N, CA, C and O atoms as a GROMACS GRO file, in nm:
protein
  248
    1MET      N    1  -1.340  -0.062   2.169
    1MET     CA    2  -1.356  -0.122   2.066
    1MET      C    3  -1.241  -0.138   1.964
    1MET      O    4  -1.198  -0.026   1.938
    2ALA      N    5  -1.184  -0.221   1.906
    2ALA     CA    6  -1.068  -0.233   1.833
    2ALA      C    7  -1.130  -0.130   1.718
    2ALA      O    8  -1.250  -0.104   1.704
    3GLN      N    9  -0.984  -0.059   1.612
    3GLN     CA   10  -1.032  -0.063   1.492
    3GLN      C   11  -1.046  -0.133   1.364
    3GLN      O   12  -0.946  -0.199   1.337
    4GLY      N   13  -1.142  -0.141   1.273
    4GLY     CA   14  -1.162  -0.177   1.156
    4GLY      C   15  -1.082  -0.220   1.117
    4GLY      O   16  -0.982  -0.153   1.146
    5LYS      N   17  -1.047  -0.348   1.030
    5LYS     CA   18  -0.948  -0.446   0.973
    5LYS      C   19  -0.834  -0.344   0.893
    5LYS      O   20  -0.711  -0.347   0.900
    6GLY      N   21  -0.903  -0.273   0.833
    6GLY     CA   22  -0.841  -0.211   0.739
    6GLY      C   23  -0.777  -0.087   0.779
    6GLY      O   24  -0.742  -0.020   0.682
    7ASN      N   25  -0.754  -0.040   0.883
    7ASN     CA   26  -0.718   0.047   0.991
    7ASN      C   27  -0.608  -0.007   1.037
    7ASN      O   28  -0.520   0.070   1.077
    8ASP      N   29  -0.587  -0.153   1.043
    8ASP     CA   30  -0.433  -0.218   1.127
    8ASP      C   31  -0.356  -0.203   1.048
    8ASP      O   32  -0.372  -0.220   0.927
    9PRO      N   33  -0.235  -0.162   1.117
    9PRO     CA   34  -0.088  -0.175   1.009
    9PRO      C   35  -0.041  -0.298   1.018
    9PRO      O   36   0.056  -0.342   0.956
   10GLN      N   37  -0.098  -0.348   1.081
   10GLN     CA   38  -0.048  -0.514   1.085
   10GLN      C   39  -0.171  -0.611   1.017
   10GLN      O   40  -0.187  -0.726   1.057
   11ASP      N   41  -0.251  -0.554   0.914
   11ASP     CA   42  -0.336  -0.633   0.826
   11ASP      C   43  -0.320  -0.735   0.769
   11ASP      O   44  -0.323  -0.703   0.651
   12PRO      N   45  -0.304  -0.839   0.776
   12PRO     CA   46  -0.244  -0.943   0.674
   12PRO      C   47  -0.350  -0.963   0.533
   12PRO      O   48  -0.305  -1.027   0.438
   13GLU      N   49  -0.499  -0.903   0.526
   13GLU     CA   50  -0.546  -0.905   0.429
   13GLU      C   51  -0.520  -0.777   0.389
   13GLU      O   52  -0.470  -0.788   0.276
   14LEU      N   53  -0.524  -0.682   0.413
   14LEU     CA   54  -0.494  -0.563   0.349
   14LEU      C   55  -0.358  -0.610   0.284
   14LEU      O   56  -0.375  -0.611   0.162
   15ASP      N   57  -0.259  -0.641   0.309
   15ASP     CA   58  -0.121  -0.655   0.278
   15ASP      C   59  -0.131  -0.756   0.162
   15ASP      O   60  -0.073  -0.734   0.056
   16ARG      N   61  -0.205  -0.868   0.183
   16ARG     CA   62  -0.230  -0.949   0.085
   16ARG      C   63  -0.310  -0.876  -0.055
   16ARG      O   64  -0.264  -0.856  -0.167
   17ALA      N   65  -0.422  -0.851  -0.011
   17ALA     CA   66  -0.474  -0.765  -0.142
   17ALA      C   67  -0.398  -0.646  -0.206
   17ALA      O   68  -0.405  -0.612  -0.324
   18LEU      N   69  -0.317  -0.582  -0.098
   18LEU     CA   70  -0.221  -0.490  -0.209
   18LEU      C   71  -0.104  -0.534  -0.310
   18LEU      O   72  -0.050  -0.483  -0.408
   19ALA      N   73  -0.089  -0.677  -0.222
   19ALA     CA   74   0.011  -0.767  -0.298
   19ALA      C   75  -0.035  -0.799  -0.414
   19ALA      O   76   0.036  -0.789  -0.514
   20ASP      N   77  -0.162  -0.844  -0.419
   20ASP     CA   78  -0.233  -0.897  -0.561
   20ASP      C   79  -0.264  -0.798  -0.634
   20ASP      O   80  -0.239  -0.797  -0.755
   21LEU      N   81  -0.323  -0.700  -0.572
   21LEU     CA   82  -0.348  -0.558  -0.670
   21LEU      C   83  -0.193  -0.524  -0.776
   21LEU      O   84  -0.198  -0.486  -0.893
   22LEU      N   85  -0.068  -0.549  -0.697
   22LEU     CA   86   0.048  -0.489  -0.752
   22LEU      C   87   0.081  -0.604  -0.837
   22LEU      O   88   0.130  -0.573  -0.946
   23ALA      N   89   0.071  -0.682  -0.822
   23ALA     CA   90   0.111  -0.842  -0.928
   23ALA      C   91   0.006  -0.782  -1.018
   23ALA      O   92   0.054  -0.706  -1.102
   24GLN      N   93  -0.108  -0.793  -1.023
   24GLN     CA   94  -0.227  -0.799  -1.106
   24GLN      C   95  -0.156  -0.678  -1.238
   24GLN      O   96  -0.116  -0.707  -1.351
   25THR      N   97  -0.159  -0.531  -1.166
   25THR     CA   98  -0.088  -0.455  -1.248
   25THR      C   99   0.040  -0.486  -1.326
   25THR      O  100   0.062  -0.432  -1.435
   26ARG      N  101   0.110  -0.557  -1.280
   26ARG     CA  102   0.232  -0.605  -1.343
   26ARG      C  103   0.202  -0.688  -1.476
   26ARG      O  104   0.242  -0.667  -1.590
   27ASN      N  105   0.116  -0.791  -1.422
   27ASN     CA  106   0.065  -0.889  -1.541
   27ASN      C  107  -0.030  -0.878  -1.626
   27ASN      O  108  -0.047  -0.966  -1.710
   28GLU      N  109  -0.110  -0.765  -1.618
   28GLU     CA  110  -0.237  -0.761  -1.708
   28GLU      C  111  -0.191  -0.604  -1.809
   28GLU      O  112  -0.096  -0.529  -1.792
   29PRO      N  113  -0.299  -0.598  -1.914
   29PRO     CA  114  -0.187  -0.474  -2.011
   29PRO      C  115  -0.342  -0.349  -1.952
   29PRO      O  116  -0.453  -0.329  -2.002
   30ILE      N  117  -0.285  -0.301  -1.852
   30ILE     CA  118  -0.338  -0.172  -1.803
   30ILE      C  119  -0.296  -0.072  -1.828
   30ILE      O  120  -0.175  -0.070  -1.846
   31PRO      N  121  -0.341   0.006  -1.835
   31PRO     CA  122  -0.334   0.182  -1.844
   31PRO      C  123  -0.208   0.237  -1.742
   31PRO      O  124  -0.235   0.255  -1.623
   32PRO      N  125  -0.083   0.259  -1.787
   32PRO     CA  126  -0.004   0.356  -1.742
   32PRO      C  127  -0.041   0.418  -1.588
   32PRO      O  128   0.011   0.399  -1.478
   33ARG      N  129  -0.155   0.499  -1.633
   33ARG     CA  130  -0.212   0.602  -1.517
   33ARG      C  131  -0.271   0.474  -1.411
   33ARG      O  132  -0.269   0.526  -1.299
   34LEU      N  133  -0.306   0.376  -1.402
   34LEU     CA  134  -0.348   0.324  -1.351
   34LEU      C  135  -0.247   0.231  -1.269
   34LEU      O  136  -0.271   0.215  -1.150
   35ARG      N  137  -0.114   0.155  -1.334
   35ARG     CA  138  -0.039   0.125  -1.242
   35ARG      C  139   0.034   0.260  -1.195
   35ARG      O  140   0.097   0.220  -1.097
   36GLU      N  141   0.054   0.358  -1.205
   36GLU     CA  142   0.113   0.426  -1.123
   36GLU      C  143   0.048   0.493  -1.030
   36GLU      O  144   0.106   0.581  -0.967
   37LEU      N  145  -0.153   0.444  -0.997
   37LEU     CA  146  -0.184   0.497  -0.877
   37LEU      C  147  -0.189   0.372  -0.819
   37LEU      O  148  -0.242   0.383  -0.708
   38ALA      N  149  -0.167   0.290  -0.835
   38ALA     CA  150  -0.155   0.166  -0.755
   38ALA      C  151  -0.042   0.146  -0.699
   38ALA      O  152  -0.042   0.076  -0.598
   39ASP      N  153   0.104   0.210  -0.758
   39ASP     CA  154   0.155   0.229  -0.712
   39ASP      C  155   0.229   0.340  -0.613
   39ASP      O  156   0.340   0.334  -0.559
   40ARG      N  157   0.124   0.449  -0.608
   40ARG     CA  158   0.090   0.551  -0.502
   40ARG      C  159   0.041   0.480  -0.401
   40ARG      O  160   0.090   0.454  -0.291
   41LEU      N  161  -0.070   0.447  -0.453
   41LEU     CA  162  -0.137   0.368  -0.303
   41LEU      C  163  -0.077   0.251  -0.229
   41LEU      O  164  -0.121   0.229  -0.116
   42ALA      N  165   0.000   0.187  -0.270
   42ALA     CA  166   0.115   0.069  -0.194
   42ALA      C  167   0.249   0.184  -0.128
   42ALA      O  168   0.314   0.154  -0.028
   43GLN      N  169   0.269   0.306  -0.200
   43GLN     CA  170   0.371   0.380  -0.100
   43GLN      C  171   0.305   0.436  -0.017
   43GLN      O  172   0.364   0.446   0.090
   44ALA      N  173   0.163   0.497  -0.020
   44ALA     CA  174   0.119   0.551   0.104
   44ALA      C  175   0.049   0.495   0.229
   44ALA      O  176   0.017   0.548   0.335
   45LEU      N  177   0.035   0.360   0.175
   45LEU     CA  178  -0.049   0.259   0.281
   45LEU      C  179   0.141   0.221   0.352
   45LEU      O  180   0.156   0.212   0.474
   46GLU      N  181   0.225   0.208   0.286
   46GLU     CA  182   0.345   0.175   0.347
   46GLU      C  183   0.405   0.298   0.433
   46GLU      O  184   0.492   0.272   0.516
   47ALA      N  185   0.369   0.405   0.418
   47ALA     CA  186   0.403   0.542   0.470
   47ALA      C  187   0.312   0.577   0.584
   47ALA      O  188   0.342   0.653   0.677
   48SER      N  189   0.184   0.506   0.565
   48SER     CA  190   0.107   0.511   0.703
   48SER      C  191   0.143   0.449   0.782
   48SER      O  192   0.152   0.502   0.893
   49GLN      N  193   0.179   0.317   0.770
   49GLN     CA  194   0.195   0.207   0.858
   49GLN      C  195   0.338   0.229   0.948
   49GLN      O  196   0.356   0.180   1.059
   50MET      N  197   0.425   0.303   0.884
   50MET     CA  198   0.556   0.374   0.941
   50MET      C  199   0.528   0.478   1.035
   50MET      O  200   0.588   0.509   1.137
   51ARG      N  201   0.444   0.517   0.990
   51ARG     CA  202   0.392   0.707   1.106
   51ARG      C  203   0.307   0.629   1.203
   51ARG      O  204   0.275   0.697   1.301
   52GLN      N  205   0.250   0.475   1.202
   52GLN     CA  206   0.186   0.436   1.284
   52GLN      C  207   0.279   0.372   1.381
   52GLN      O  208   0.248   0.393   1.498
   53LYS      N  209   0.394   0.292   1.360
   53LYS     CA  210   0.472   0.285   1.399
   53LYS      C  211   0.580   0.357   1.501
   53LYS      O  212   0.631   0.322   1.607
   54GLY      N  213   0.589   0.454   1.431
   54GLY     CA  214   0.685   0.560   1.508
   54GLY      C  215   0.793   0.571   1.419
   54GLY      O  216   0.879   0.657   1.437
   55GLU      N  217   0.797   0.487   1.320
   55GLU     CA  218   0.921   0.483   1.232
   55GLU      C  219   0.954   0.617   1.125
   55GLU      O  220   0.858   0.689   1.098
   56PRO      N  221   1.050   0.641   1.081
   56PRO     CA  222   1.079   0.728   0.971
   56PRO      C  223   1.016   0.674   0.857
   56PRO      O  224   1.014   0.552   0.842
   57PRO      N  225   0.948   0.776   0.747
   57PRO     CA  226   0.924   0.678   0.600
   57PRO      C  227   1.049   0.669   0.527
   57PRO      O  228   1.151   0.727   0.567
   58ARG      N  229   1.046   0.589   0.408
   58ARG     CA  230   1.145   0.536   0.384
   58ARG      C  231   1.157   0.590   0.228
   58ARG      O  232   1.060   0.602   0.153
   59GLY      N  233   1.267   0.616   0.199
   59GLY     CA  234   1.302   0.721   0.077
   59GLY      C  235   1.203   0.867   0.096
   59GLY      O  236   1.152   0.912   0.199
   60GLY      N  237   1.199   0.911  -0.021
   60GLY     CA  238   1.169   1.049  -0.029
   60GLY      C  239   1.086   1.074  -0.152
   60GLY      O  240   1.073   0.987  -0.238
   61GLN      N  241   1.031   1.188  -0.159
   61GLN     CA  242   0.973   1.206  -0.301
   61GLN      C  243   1.082   1.347  -0.335
   61GLN      O  244   1.117   1.417  -0.239
   62ASP      N  245   1.105   1.364  -0.406
   62ASP     CA  246   1.195   1.439  -0.467
   62ASP      C  247   1.121   1.525  -0.533
   62ASP      O  248   1.175   1.612  -0.602
   0.00000   0.00000   0.00000
């Protein structure tokens, strides 16, 4: 049986939802901490997708 949609590194629905979340955090007056958490979520998901593809992660955490 295949993995759930949310675990698929090529899941367009997840990508759209994340893009919508990030766009909304930039357009709405929300606390900076929530904006930071949304950005961290995006980075973590991207790093996870890169690991699943066997690619080195982009950037670094200094």
